[in-house]
N, C-alpha and C positions, 0 to 999 in steps of 0.2 A: 286810285286811290284817293279817302276819303282823310282828313285832319281830327282826330279825335283825342280826350282825357279817360285814362283809367281812375275809378271811385273807386274807393270802398268802403262799408258803412259798416262804424263802431269794429275796424281794423282785423274783420271776418276773410276769409280767404275768400273769395268771389268777389273778381273785379267786374263794373259795368261801365257799357263806352256811353261816355258822352260826348255830346256839341263843347265847343269850346268858348263856342258865341263870342268870337273875336280877344276872346283875352289870353293872356299868357299866364301859363298855372304852371309851377315851379312841382317836382314831389316832394311830398310832404305838407303842403298847402292844404290848409284847411276852406270847406268852399260851400256854400248853397245850391243845392242843384233842387230842380223842381221833378217829382215824383208822381206816379198815381194817386198816392195817397197825401201829396200834398208838399210842400217844402222841407226839404233833409238839410242839416250840419252835418260831413261827412267829410273825409282823407281821400287826398290825391295819391294815388299810387305809383302814376308815369305821368308825366305831363304831356305837353304836345307830342305827336306822335303821328305817324302817317301808318293807314292800312288799308287790306283791298275791301275794297264794296261789296265782296261775299261772306265778309267777316261780319259786315254788323247789318243788325235789323233797322231797316229806315221808316218811318223818321224818327232821327234822336232829339232827345231830352236833351235840352241846354242847363250847362250851369248859369244859374242866377248873376251871382259875384264871389267873389272873393270874399271870405267872410271878415266880417269887421272886428273891433272891440265888444261893440255892442251884443254882437249876435254871437261872441264870443260866452258873454257875460249871460244869457239868454240858456247857452246848453251848460253852464254851471247849474243853472237853479235848475234845469230839468233832471239833472243829475240829481238832485237831491231830494227831488218829487220821487224819484224812482225808487230809494235807499225807504222812501217811507212806504210809499204806496207796497211795496214787497214784505215789509212787517205787517202792515195790516191785511194785505191778501192771506197770509198765512195763519192770521188769528182766526178770519174766516173760515178760513179752509180746517181747520181742527174746530169751530164752533159746531158747522157740519156735518161735520165729521167724512170728510171725502175721504175716495182714496185716492190720492194724487200729490205727485211731489212739482212743487213751483219752481221753477226753473230761474227765468230770469223776466225783467218789465223793463219795457219801452216805454218811454215818453215821444209823442212826438215833438217839431220844432215850433211848432203853430200853438203847440196845447191844449189842443180839442180832443186829442185820443189819445189813451192806454191802455195798454194791449202787455195780455202776460202769460208768457208760456209756462207749457206744465209738462208732465209725462207721466202716463198712465198703463198697466197693464191691459186695463179693459175699458169700454164706455163708460161716461160720467155725466150725472146730470148736474149742472153748474148752473142753471135755471136760478134759483134763489139765491146763489152764491152772485151771477152779476147785478141781480136787484140790488142788493147792499151795497155793491164797489161803486156799482153808480149812484144812488145814493149821500155817499160818502165825496166823490171826488167831482162830481157836479158836468162831464164829460162824458165822449162815449166808449163805452170797455169794450171788451174785445178778447176771448179766451183764445186759445192757438195747443194744439195735443202736437208735440214732435217727440220724434223716438228718440233712442239712445244715446245714436249717431250726433242728431243734431246735441242732444243737450254738450255731449264731448267737446263740439265744435264752438259751443257759446262759452262754456265755462272754460275750456284749455287747460292746460296743464302740461309734464313733461310727461314721455311715453319710458320706457324701459331701459329704450338706447340712447338717454340722456339727452332728446332733442326735444321740442316744443312737438305739439300733437300737430299732423302733418294736416285735418281737416282743419286746425282754425288756424294754419300757417299758411299754406299756399292752392289746397285742394281745392278746385270750385265746385266739384260734383264730385257723387260716393257712386263708385264703380264698384260692379257685383265681386263678391270675394267667396270660395267655396274651399272645402277639405283636398278635392286632387290637385291643388295648385300646389298647396302644403306637402304632397305624396311624393308632387313629380319632382320637387328642391328639396327632398331625401331628409325634409323636416321630422320632425317629432309630433305625432298626431295628440301630444296632449292637449286638450283645451285650455289649459294653464299659460301653456310656455306660446299657443299662436293665437290667443287671443289679447285686445287692446283692454283701456281701463273702462272702455264703454261696452266689456262683454261681446263684442262681437271680433270675430275675424280681422287681424290686422291687415289696412288698407297696405301695406308695404308688401303682401305678399304678391300682391299684383304689378310691381313695378320689376320684376325681372321675371314674369312669367314667357314673351315672346324669346328671351335669352335661351332661356332652358325649353323650350320648345323646337327651338333648331336642334341645341347639344342631344337632343333626347337619338333625332334621324339619324345619326353618327355611328350610335353604338347598341346592341343588341339591351332584350329587357333581361331582367334578373331571370335565370333559371330557363333560359331559352338553350335550343339546342345549336352550337356553332362549329362552322369549321375554320380554324385556325393554321396558322403557317405550319404548325408542329402537328397538323394530325385533328381528329374532331373531340369534343369534349362538351360539358353545359356552364355554362357563363353561373359563376358563384353571385360574384362582389362584383358591382358599376358604381363607378363614380363619374360622373356627371361633367363636371370641373375640368377633371383630370385627361377627361377620356380616355381611362383605360380601363380592363376590366380582366379580372380572377376566374380563370376557366380551370376548371378538373377536367383533364383529358382522361380519355377512356384508357389508353396504354397505363398510364399513370396509376400508383395505389391512392387508396381514398384519399391520405391526410401529404398528399402533392397537390400545391396548385401553383399556376403559370400565372403572371401577368403580362397581359399582352395588350400592346394600341392599338386603337380603332381603326386603324386601317389594315390589323393584321388577323382580323377573323372578319366573317362576316355570318350574321343567323341563317341556319337553312330554311326556307319553309316548309311548313308541313309540320316540323318538330322533328323526331328519334323518326329513322325510317322502322320497318317492324321486321323481325328476326328473319335472316337470308335475302334481305334484302338489299342493297350497294345506296351509300349515301349520296345526296345529287353532289357535284359540286360547285360551291357558287363563290371560292375565294377568288378573286385578282388579284394575288401578291405583288406587289415589284419593289423589290432590292432596290433600299437608298446607297447612294455613293456613299461608303469610307468618310469620315470627316478627317483631316488631321490632326491630331493628338497635339493639345496643345501642350506647351514645355511649362511644369512647375516652378516657381520659383523657392529655391533654398531659404526657409527662414532665417535659419542658422549664418550664413554665409555673411563673412568680413563685406562689411564696406568698403568700396574702392573710393579713399578722398585723393582723388588725381580731378585737376581742374583741367574743364574738355576744352583740345582746343580750336583756335576760333577759325570757322570755317569762311574763307575768301571767296569773293566771287571773283568769275574772268574776268572782269576787267580790272578789280584791284592788283589781283596776281600778275597782269601782263605792266600797269603802272608799276609796280615794285621790279620786274625784270627790266624794266626802261631805266630807273634808276641806279640799278644795280651799273649798268652795263656804261653807263654815264659814269659812275664811277668808277669802274673801270678805266674807260676813255681817260680820264682825268688825269689819273694814276701816272698811264703809260706818256701821256707827255709830258709829265712832271717829271718822270725816270730819263727821257731822251732828252730832256733840257741838262738835266745833273749829268748827264754822259757827253755831251757835246762844249759843254763849259771848261772841262781840265782840257777838251781838246785843243782852243782856241785858246788857254793859258794853264801849260804845262806846270805845274806844281813844281818848286827844287825840292828834291830830297834834301833831309834835312843830314848835318855832321855828325848828327849822335845817333841816327842808324847806322847799323854795320853791314854792307853790301851781303847778298847770300855766298855761299862755299864757293858755288860754281862758277860766281860773277868773280870774287877772288883771284879764283886759280884763275882763270881766261886774265884777268888782267895782270896778276904777275908773271903768266906761263907765256906761253911763244903768244905773238902776235897774231898769227893766223890763225889762231882756235879760237880765240875770241872774235876776231870777225866774220868766221865762218859761222859763230853762234848765232851774230848779231844780224845774217846773209837770213840762214835759217828760219826766220820768223816772220821773213820778211818775203815778198813775190817776188818771185823768180823772171828776169825777162830773157828771153829765147833771142834768139839770133834772128827771128823776124819781126822783132820788135813789143811783143805782144805780154802782156805779163798774165806768169803763170801762179797758182798759188799752193805752197808747198803740200802734198800729199801725207795723210798721216796711217800709221800703221803700229795696230797695238798702245795707242797712245802717245808715240814717239813720232814726231816730226820729223820726212826725209826732202832731202834734196838731189832731185838726178844734178849730176856732171854735167858743167857747160860745155862742150868741146869748141873749142877755140882755132882757128886756121895760127900756122904758125907761118914766120915772116919769111919769106924766101932771101938768098943771100942778096940774088944781082937785084930783086928791088930798088928802085931808087928812094933816096930817104924823105923824108919829110919838110914840106918848106917851114921856114922861119917861122910864118907867121900860122902853119895848122901847124906847127908844135906847140905854139902859145896857147893857141885854143885848147887845144888838147890837155896843159898842164893844170887851165883856167876850169876846166869842165871835173880833173880830178880833185881838185879843193874842193870844188863847191860840194861835189858828194862826197866828201870826207867829211866835210863840215857838217853836212847833213845824218850824215852817220852819228857825230856825237850827239846832234842834239835830239835823237829819235829815243824815247824811253821804252825799254826792255817792261815786262808784265810784272807789275805789282807798283807802278809810278815811278821808280827806278831808270837812269840813264846808264847807258852801258860805259863803263868807262874809259878812258882814253887810252890809245897805246903806247 
């Protein structure tokens, strides 16, 4: 790789590589360079950048310096001299009656040479014109004949596309252009439509030529005998960009044309066969897989104005579930505490509240019935001393009767101490029955 700078002369399309000579040059800077004609002032198109060794021709000419204020003043004086020389040269051409058109005038930076560019249809004898110009400007005079394309490149302008001319903007060399390119691209062969302002074919015809040459290989020519997936026919119209062909099948009527893609037909080599001969089979068509139909949205459907649900991640969902469980546990503990509190300190029923009808009947009626109801709600002790819960049948609590063995007449009477112990137990059990509360928060009435 080698470091170079790109230089353009008078903002024309072609760029030349120069050695930066140790200077740091930026795009748009005006510099003084050394050329075969001497020192020249030019514009920097691209600053210091590396390129491959094969892209340049060594040795490279160096950049002398970045243009100073004095250099810019000299360039302005040369522009004024060029305008004066252009007018004087036109007058001399008219005096000598020469068939030539003056295009541009250039004065070199050192001021010892003046170049005149002109166009002409044939050869011109301008020896007398050179003598007159040399006597006026007192320096070296050079006349150079150029073509119409170079004329458009020097003058510049706007093309039919609405953009500046390609030749004056970025084209370095003129490439050959032919009418075959316009024919391949299916353009009109009218010279006024495919020609530029210079009178030659437009340079942009060559830009897409390679792409059209690749597209032409995939479709048959217009008028060719082709084999399609539906039979044999003749290609009537070819669209290169869309890669489609309109075919008139032999089996259809004259007014019927069918549209086929490039992969659905193939040109038969040798053209249409003779009478009695069967055409060759050259098409190898593969049926593509059907695509799933796309659902079309209803343009007249009423929009649904509903707030979308928030999608939670699995981690957030697990955290929320844990919070709910902790809340439920807290509520359960509170309920247990509330249930245990009245058991430790039972509230006394208010005197204003009347007892239920069943309890009032039990208190006013038989003593045994009230005690039976009270015992029915409590667990019954069996003869072995184990507690047994009452069974429920159909929502009613049932208590099985406990068999008590009758005393024998011959049994000895209990002792006085034993009798006292038994009476104490009866009193304590009787007091416990009074203090136990029935369901509903009310105590059983005393017998």
